[in-house]
VOKEDO-394179 format. One line per field, with one value per residue (C-alpha): residue number from 1; x, z, y; residue in three letters. Coordinates in steps of 0.001 Angstrom, whole numbers, plus 524288, in hexadecimal, padded with zeros to 5 digits. Each point is the difference from the previous one (the first is absolute). Layout:
<atoms>
num NUM	... .
c1 X	... .
c3 Z	... .
c2 Y	... .
residuo ALA	... .
</atoms>
This chain:
<atoms>
num 1	2	3	4	5	6	7	8	9	10	11	12	13	14	15	16	17	18	19	20	21	22	23	24	25	26	27	28	29	30	31	32	33	34	35	36	37	38	39	40	41	42	43	44	45	46	47	48	49	50	51	52	53	54	55	56	57	58	59	60	61	62	63	64	65	66	67	68	69	70	71	72	73	74	75	76	77	78	79	80	81	82	83	84	85	86	87	88	89	90	91	92	93	94	95	96	97	98	99	100	101	102	103	104	105	106	107	108	109	110	111	112	113	114	115	116	117	118	119	120	121	122	123	124	125	126	127	128	129	130	131	132	133	134	135	136	137	138	139	140	141	142	143	144	145	146	147	148	149	150	151	152	153	154	155	156	157	158	159	160	161	162	163	164	165	166	167	168	169	170	171	172	173	174	175	176	177	178	179	180	181	182	183	184	185	186	187	188	189	190	191	192	193	194	195	196	197	198	199	200	201	202	203	204	205	206	207	208	209	210	211	212	213	214	215	216	217	218	219	220	221	222	223	224	225	226	227	228	229	230	231	232	233	234	235	236	237	238	239	240	241	242	243	244	245	246	247	248	249	250	251	252	253	254	255	256	257	258	259	260	261	262	263	264	265	266	267	268	269	270	271	272	273	274	275	276	277	278	279	280	281	282	283	284	285	286	287	288	289	290	291	292	293	294	295	296	297	298	299	300	301	302	303	304	305	306	307	308	309	310	311	312	313	314	315	316	317	318	319	320	321	322	323	324	325	326	327	328	329	330	331	332	333	334	335	336	337	338	339	340	341	342	343	344	345	346	347	348	349	350	351	352	353	354	355	356	357	358	359	360	361	362	363	364	365	366	367	368	369	370	371	372	373	374	375	376	377	378	379	380	381	382	383	384	385	386	387	388	389	390	391	392	393	394	395	396	397	398	399	400	401	402	403	404	405	406	407	408	409	410	411	412	413	414	415	416	417	418	419	420	421	422	423	424	425 .
c1 CFEA9	80C4F	7FFC0	80E03	80778	7F510	80290	7FAAE	7FF6C	80821	7FC94	8079C	7F8E2	80A4C	7FE9F	80738	80020	7F9E6	7FAB7	7F298	7FC94	7F18C	7FB09	7F1E7	7FBB5	8096E	80CED	809A8	80CE6	805B3	80DCB	80B3C	80631	7F95E	80AD4	7F6E8	7F4AC	7F480	7FD79	7F1E4	7FC95	7F958	809D0	7FBD0	80A47	7FD75	80B74	801D5	7F159	7FAD7	7F991	7F7FD	7F4B5	7F377	7F973	7F3CA	7F484	7F704	7F599	7FA5E	7F1D2	7FDDC	7F1DF	7FB49	7F4FD	7F730	8079E	80677	7FF5F	80A3D	808F8	80007	8084F	806C2	80275	8044E	808E6	80697	8012D	806B6	80948	803DD	80265	8090D	7F674	7FF14	7F67E	7F3FE	7F5CE	7F244	7F634	7F1FF	7F7DF	7FAB4	7F206	7FCBD	808C3	80A29	7F867	7FDA1	808BA	7FA49	80478	80E33	80048	7FB37	80BB6	809A6	7F9FB	80187	80DEA	803D2	7F8FE	8083F	80C93	807C3	802E2	7FC83	7F33A	7FBE0	7F224	7FBCF	7F21C	7F66D	7FECD	7F151	7F5F9	7FF31	809B7	7F40C	8058D	7F4A8	80311	80BEC	803C7	80390	80E24	80341	7F9D0	80768	80CC3	7FD5E	7FC64	80D57	7FD82	80CE7	7FA3F	7F31D	7FD78	7F4B3	80970	7F93B	7F79B	803B0	7FAA5	7F790	7FD27	80A3F	7F870	7FF4C	80EA5	802B4	7F78D	80711	80DF5	7FC8D	7FB3A	80BF9	8090E	7FA19	802EF	80D2D	7FC3A	80216	7F697	8030C	7F914	7FB75	7FFEB	7F5BD	7F5D8	7F3CE	7FAC6	80B9A	8010F	7F272	7FF12	80FBC	80834	80E08	807AF	7FB68	80A26	80586	7FA60	7F1EA	7FFFC	80422	7F5F0	7F4D5	8000F	7FC04	80D02	80347	806BF	80B78	7F92E	7F5FC	80BD6	80763	7F38F	7FDD5	80EA5	80009	7F31A	804D6	80D32	7F943	7F7A0	80B52	806D0	7F3DA	7FE5C	80D36	7FD31	80986	7FB0C	8043E	7FD3B	7FCE1	80595	80547	7FF8E	800DE	80A29	7F63B	7FE53	80F44	801AB	7F59C	804EC	80E08	7FBB8	7F86D	80C5E	807B7	7F78D	7FEC9	7F297	7FF4A	7FDCB	8058A	7FDAE	8012A	801B4	7FE39	8095D	7F724	7FF12	80F7E	80091	7F4EE	7F976	7F33E	80882	803EE	7F1A1	7FFA5	7F0E8	7F3AE	80590	7FA2B	80C0E	804E6	7F4B9	80330	7FBFB	806D8	80203	80CD5	80309	80990	80DBE	801B4	7F853	808A5	80C0D	7FA3D	7FCD8	80D72	805FB	7F7A8	80345	80ECF	7FF2C	7F6FA	7F3B5	7FA5D	8044E	7FCAE	7FC3C	7F46B	7F99F	7F138	7FE6D	7F263	7FC74	7F41C	7FADA	802E2	7F192	7FEF9	80CA5	7FA90	7F551	8088A	8065D	7F285	7F947	80AED	80341	80BF3	80C9A	80B52	80772	80CC9	805CD	807D5	805DD	80322	80DD2	804BA	7F95C	806E8	80CF2	800C0	7FB43	8075E	80AE3	80527	80084	807D7	7F513	7FE8B	807D9	7FAE7	7FFBE	7F635	7F68B	801DD	7FDDA	7F355	7FA85	8047E	804C7	7F8BB	7F262	8036D	803BA	7F38E	7F747	80803	80207	809EA	80594	806E5	80E27	80AC8	8057B	8025C	7F3CA	7F68C	7F5BD	8060E	7F647	80962	800F9	80A66	80118	806C3	803D6	805F4	7F653	7F78B	7F24A	7F361	7F44A	7F674	7F237	7FC99	80A10	7FA36	7FC79	7F558	7F323	8019F	806DE	7FD17	80D5F	80569	80CD7	7FEB8	80B69	8094B	80DA3	804A4	80ADC	7FF5D	7F620	7FE43	8036F	7FD09	7F808	7FFEC	7F660	804C8	80A60	7F69D	80125	7F2D7	80450	80A8B	802AB	80041	7F190 .
c3 4E1B7	7F7F8	7F194	7FD4E	7F308	7F7D5	7F1F9	7FFA2	7F48F	8033E	7FA22	7F3AF	7FDDF	8043E	808E2	80C1C	80BFF	80C1E	80D34	802F2	80EC3	802B6	80D05	803B7	7F26C	7FA55	7F80F	80AE7	7F8E2	7F34A	802B1	7F706	80C9D	80BD0	80A0C	80BEC	7FEF2	808E6	804EF	80322	7F22C	7F638	7F572	7F286	7F6BE	7F19B	7FA4E	7F5C6	7FAFA	7FB71	80AE7	7FAF0	80618	8007C	7F2EC	7FEE2	7F77F	7FE31	7F7E6	8054B	80243	80CBB	7FCEF	80E16	80302	7F6C7	7F807	809B5	7F7EF	7F778	80AD8	80CAF	8061F	8082D	7F43A	7F716	80AA8	80157	7F1F6	7FF3C	80B46	7F826	7F4D3	80754	80138	80CDD	7FC8C	7F761	7FB91	7FD34	7F6AB	80390	7F734	80A89	80406	80627	7F970	8081F	7FF73	80E12	80C52	805A6	7F487	800AE	80E7B	7FD09	7F724	8097B	80ADF	7F7A3	7FD1A	80E05	80361	7F5C0	805CA	7F2E7	7F6A6	8004C	7F8AD	7FAF5	7FBBF	7F4E7	7FFAA	7F4B7	7F8B2	7FE32	807BB	7FCC8	7F486	7F824	7FB71	804FC	80D1F	806A5	80C55	80C76	7FDFE	80C3E	80790	7F97E	8018F	80DD7	80111	7F9C6	7F138	7F890	7F304	7F846	7F49F	7F90D	7FBBE	7F807	7F873	7FA03	804BB	7F36E	800D7	7FF0E	809E2	80A7E	7FEB6	80042	80CBA	805EB	7FCDD	805C3	80CE7	8008A	7FC89	80BD2	808DA	7FA5E	7FC08	7F37C	7F5DB	7FA32	7F32D	7F943	7F23D	7F76F	7F755	80108	7F368	7F93F	807AC	801C1	7FE10	7FE39	805CF	7F961	7F92A	7F2CE	7F7A9	7FAAD	80A65	7FFE7	7F11E	7FFD8	80A1D	7FB93	80C48	801FD	803CE	80A4B	7F82B	80497	7FF78	809C2	80A36	7FA10	7FE94	80EB4	80231	7F774	805DE	80E04	7FC6C	7FC4C	80C28	80947	7F902	8036F	80D35	804BC	805AB	800BF	7F5FA	7FF4F	7F3EB	802DA	7F88F	7F375	7F50D	7F38F	7F7E6	7FEA0	80F0F	80200	7F690	805C2	80DAF	7FB2D	7F978	80CBC	80888	7F6B3	801F9	80E7F	80224	80D08	7FA39	80392	7F9E6	80265	7F7FA	8031C	7FDD1	7F5D2	7F76A	7FFFD	7FD4A	7F78B	7F445	7F8F6	7F737	80BA4	803C5	7FD86	7FD83	806AC	80DDA	80948	807EF	7F538	80120	80753	7FFAC	7F97B	7F6EB	7FA0A	7F59F	7F423	80013	7FDC4	80C04	8080F	7FA62	80312	80E2F	8028E	7FA44	807DE	80C8E	7FD00	7FD7E	80BD4	7F8AC	806C9	80E14	80628	7FE25	806B2	7FE9B	7FE9C	807A8	7FC23	80561	7FAF3	802B5	7F69E	7FD89	7FB37	7F72F	7FA8E	7F89E	7F561	7F948	7FD1A	80C7E	80A8E	807F4	7FD18	80893	803B8	80D26	801A6	80E19	7FFA0	7F20F	7FE08	803CC	7FAD9	7F30B	7FEA6	80550	7F765	7F315	80157	80A58	7FE96	7F0FB	801F1	7FA69	80D63	80B97	80C60	805DE	7F6D1	80239	80EF0	7FF36	7F822	80A60	80BD4	80084	7F4F0	80439	80E13	7F8ED	7F79C	80C4B	80A1D	80801	80AFB	7FB4E	7F359	80464	805DC	808BE	80E0C	806E5	7F631	803BF	7FF1A	7F49C	7F970	7F596	7FEC0	7F24E	7FA3A	7F2A8	7FBF7	8035D	7F440	801F4	7F7E4	80272	80641	80216	8097A	80928	800BD	80CC7	7F8E6	7FE0F	7F140	7F6A2	7F462	7F9E4	7F1FD	80526	80517	7FCC5	7FD49	805CC	80785	8086C	80AC9	80995	80DF9	80B74	80AD2	8027B	80C26	803B8	809E3	803A5	8016F	7F7F0	7F84B	7F67B	7FE87	7F53A	80A9A	80281 .
c2 D2D8B	8000B	7FB27	7FC91	7FF66	805BB	80509	80D74	80A13	80C25	80D39	7FD6A	7F3D1	7F6C7	7F4B0	7FFC7	7F6D1	805E8	7FCF9	80616	802C7	800D3	80540	802E9	7FE9C	80A39	7FE04	80522	7FCD8	7FB27	7FB6D	7FA9A	7F956	7FAF0	7FFA4	7FF2B	7F68F	80278	7F20B	80349	80333	7F658	7FD9C	7FD95	7FB42	8055A	7F829	80A70	8007F	80CA8	808B0	80B68	808CB	7F884	800BC	809EC	7FDA8	80B5C	7F8D6	7F3AD	7F985	7F92D	7FD33	80204	80393	7F8EB	7F703	7F7A2	7F406	80645	80560	805C7	80B51	7F517	7F6EC	80AF7	80574	7F245	7FF35	80D4F	7FBF1	7F405	8087A	8093C	80AEB	80700	80AEC	7FF7C	808C2	7F9E3	80497	803A1	7F778	7F792	7FD25	808B5	8093F	80696	80D12	8027E	8022D	7F375	7F7AE	805FF	7FCBA	7F280	7FE64	8047C	7F85C	7F3C1	80319	80252	7F2E7	7F921	805C4	7FDAC	80B4E	80E42	80290	80D36	8018C	80847	805B5	8016E	80C7A	7FDC4	7F9A2	7F21B	80305	80394	80CB6	80876	805CB	8027A	7FA09	80767	801C2	8075F	7F542	7F516	8068F	80193	7F13B	7FCB4	7FF3B	802DC	803FC	7FF92	7F74E	7F960	7F572	7F4DB	80ADF	80D74	80C26	80270	80F19	80A9D	8084D	7F4F6	7FDB7	80F1F	80197	7F416	8056C	80D9E	7F93C	7F741	80AE6	8080E	7F4D1	7FDE3	7F17A	7F99C	7FB27	7F2C4	7FCFA	7F3B6	80555	7F9F5	80615	7F699	803C5	7F9D7	7F2F2	7FAA2	7F16A	7FF25	7F612	801DE	80982	80529	7F934	7F319	7F6BA	8064C	7FF1A	7F1F9	7FBFF	8088A	807D5	80E37	807CE	809EA	80B7A	8071A	80CD4	7FAF4	80269	80B4F	80863	80047	8023D	80BE7	8050E	7FE3A	805D1	80C8B	80037	7FCCB	80C79	80801	7FB69	7FE68	7F286	7F48E	7F738	7F24C	7F6A8	7F1CE	7F432	806E7	7F71D	8078F	80741	80C77	80025	7FFA6	80B43	80833	7FE58	802B3	80C9A	80432	7FDDC	80824	80BBD	7FE01	7FA92	7F859	7F275	7F2C9	7F232	7F169	7F43A	7F15E	7F51B	7F982	80C7A	7FFFB	7F15E	7FB57	80415	7FB22	7F7A2	7F85F	7FBDD	7F189	7FE4A	802CB	7FE8A	80A74	7FFF6	808CC	80910	80CA9	80E91	806CF	7F4DA	7FAE5	809B6	7FFBA	7FE17	80E78	80388	7F6F0	8068E	80CFB	7FC8A	7FA02	80D8F	80765	7F85C	801D0	80E24	80355	80304	7F471	80247	7F34A	7F174	7FA8D	7F205	80382	7F311	7FBC7	7F2BC	7F86E	7F2F0	7F408	7FF14	80E82	7FE60	7F3AD	8077F	802E9	80B9E	806FA	7FE14	7FECA	80BF6	80703	7FEE1	7F80E	7FE6A	8062C	800DA	7F354	80138	80DE5	8014E	7F3B4	8022B	80D71	7FBA0	7F477	806AC	80D08	7FF3E	7F267	802CF	80C53	8095C	80726	802DC	7F90C	80DD6	804C0	7F45B	801E8	80E85	7FEF9	7F6C4	805FF	80E58	80523	7FC1D	804FC	80D30	800CE	7FCDA	80663	7F48A	7FEB4	7F382	7FA56	802E7	7F7B5	80B25	801BC	804E8	7F9FA	7F62C	7F241	7FC10	7F6F4	7F561	7F510	7FAB2	7F46C	80450	7F2C3	7F57B	7FC7F	7FAF2	7FEFC	807F8	7F660	805D6	7F4CC	805DF	80D59	80624	807B9	7FA1A	80393	7F62F	808BC	80252	7FECD	7FD05	7F20E	7F75D	80B7D	7FD46	80CBC	80434	80A80	7FA61	80647	7F770	80859	80CC9	8092C	80A55	809F8	7F5DA	7F478	7F436	7FEF0	7F5A1	7F668	7F592	7F62E	80275 .
residuo UNK	UNK	UNK	UNK	UNK	UNK	UNK	UNK	UNK	UNK	UNK	UNK	UNK	UNK	UNK	UNK	UNK	UNK	UNK	UNK	UNK	UNK	UNK	UNK	UNK	UNK	UNK	UNK	UNK	UNK	UNK	UNK	UNK	UNK	UNK	UNK	UNK	UNK	UNK	UNK	UNK	UNK	UNK	UNK	UNK	UNK	UNK	UNK	UNK	UNK	UNK	UNK	UNK	UNK	UNK	UNK	UNK	UNK	UNK	UNK	UNK	UNK	UNK	UNK	UNK	UNK	UNK	UNK	UNK	UNK	UNK	UNK	UNK	UNK	UNK	UNK	UNK	UNK	UNK	UNK	UNK	UNK	UNK	UNK	UNK	UNK	UNK	UNK	UNK	UNK	UNK	UNK	UNK	UNK	UNK	UNK	UNK	UNK	UNK	UNK	UNK	UNK	UNK	UNK	UNK	UNK	UNK	UNK	UNK	UNK	UNK	UNK	UNK	UNK	UNK	UNK	UNK	UNK	UNK	UNK	UNK	UNK	UNK	UNK	UNK	UNK	UNK	UNK	UNK	UNK	UNK	UNK	UNK	UNK	UNK	UNK	UNK	UNK	UNK	UNK	UNK	UNK	UNK	UNK	UNK	UNK	UNK	UNK	UNK	UNK	UNK	UNK	UNK	UNK	UNK	UNK	UNK	UNK	UNK	UNK	UNK	UNK	UNK	UNK	UNK	UNK	UNK	UNK	UNK	UNK	UNK	UNK	UNK	UNK	UNK	UNK	UNK	UNK	UNK	UNK	UNK	UNK	UNK	UNK	UNK	UNK	UNK	UNK	UNK	UNK	UNK	UNK	UNK	UNK	UNK	UNK	UNK	UNK	UNK	UNK	UNK	UNK	UNK	UNK	UNK	UNK	UNK	UNK	UNK	UNK	UNK	UNK	UNK	UNK	UNK	UNK	UNK	UNK	UNK	UNK	UNK	UNK	UNK	UNK	UNK	UNK	UNK	UNK	UNK	UNK	UNK	UNK	UNK	UNK	UNK	UNK	UNK	UNK	UNK	UNK	UNK	UNK	UNK	UNK	UNK	UNK	UNK	UNK	UNK	UNK	UNK	UNK	UNK	UNK	UNK	UNK	UNK	UNK	UNK	UNK	UNK	UNK	UNK	UNK	UNK	UNK	UNK	UNK	UNK	UNK	UNK	UNK	UNK	UNK	UNK	UNK	UNK	UNK	UNK	UNK	UNK	UNK	UNK	UNK	UNK	UNK	UNK	UNK	UNK	UNK	UNK	UNK	UNK	UNK	UNK	UNK	UNK	UNK	UNK	UNK	UNK	UNK	UNK	UNK	UNK	UNK	UNK	UNK	UNK	UNK	UNK	UNK	UNK	UNK	UNK	UNK	UNK	UNK	UNK	UNK	UNK	UNK	UNK	UNK	UNK	UNK	UNK	UNK	UNK	UNK	UNK	UNK	UNK	UNK	UNK	UNK	UNK	UNK	UNK	UNK	UNK	UNK	UNK	UNK	UNK	UNK	UNK	UNK	UNK	UNK	UNK	UNK	UNK	UNK	UNK	UNK	UNK	UNK	UNK	UNK	UNK	UNK	UNK	UNK	UNK	UNK	UNK	UNK	UNK	UNK	UNK	UNK	UNK	UNK	UNK	UNK	UNK	UNK	UNK	UNK	UNK	UNK	UNK	UNK	UNK	UNK	UNK	UNK	UNK	UNK	UNK	UNK	UNK	UNK	UNK	UNK	UNK	UNK	UNK	UNK	UNK	UNK	UNK	UNK	UNK	UNK	UNK	UNK	UNK	UNK	UNK	UNK	UNK	UNK	UNK	UNK	UNK	UNK	UNK	UNK	UNK	UNK	UNK	UNK	UNK .
</atoms>
């Protein structure tokens, strides 16, 4: 396959026109001129559109097994491919919980059957994510788990987290933490702030997240584990992570598009499509997250893709489950808000969604270089279209971004040189 006349980013972050040659699923050449054209090759005419390494999302919820009415591995993988993602890492808060080698294998088998994007399963830190007993880390690693997390709930006791970190460090595996102190969030639906006060709701305070971040940083220092912080949303968390990095603690962190784009002041009313965990915070927290992403305190962008049924979200702000979908809007949202407005360089956005997650989790993809897997995404930076939840490939329609006019839409996605999504489909 030859992708002709693609616009690619060079090492200086500048755009150049190149021709990409793919052979046996690998990028075999990147040429400025194609003097001799292999007539047997499949030719893709990029027409100057942006070609980047396939996007990588290290925090997603595919819901299977147990919640197939929300999403399946197949529908989630198709949604990811449509959003330009070629590698995704799925969280273990399924039913049953992904806390055994058998469930890890089940997820891998479902991903292979789907034949779409690369799906990397996380395994739970504790059995049934109850925080009482550690899972068999060695067996889960052997089965193919890429890290350990009780995402959806925080590990509440320091001793349990320290034991988990010691075990993971001995296996050279990361611990990925959902940071939330349960004693501060019971019965809460939104951020502790203006919106909660105006609507008589109990609020989730910033310190519920930051307390765990601070605790776990100290435990990571003591154990030497690679500690990764999920969906950072508060100024305090950013500050703690920055300080930890400055003194050499092995900590990395992620942030979601909605925590970079929205604050509690944007919530239009009691619409549960605006309910997520962590919740939308203050403008100060949003600015801190943006600054943290720009200076590298926050290493990567993830979606925390969390589909729910329309019936579940219709229960209202207090009773509906937390979470929004994210695959199909992530890149256009961030491109439109930050790159098209001149606030960020395009290369920074691409790096935080490709090369940086590959670096943090030691993946062999995320680079547009000769010899790399041909995991690629072609993006039209010019065409503007509205976010239409009815058109999503995901089963989930729960997004606060419906109707937003965005640019930077993926038009074709390849995994190992095979097209897994094209706009025509």
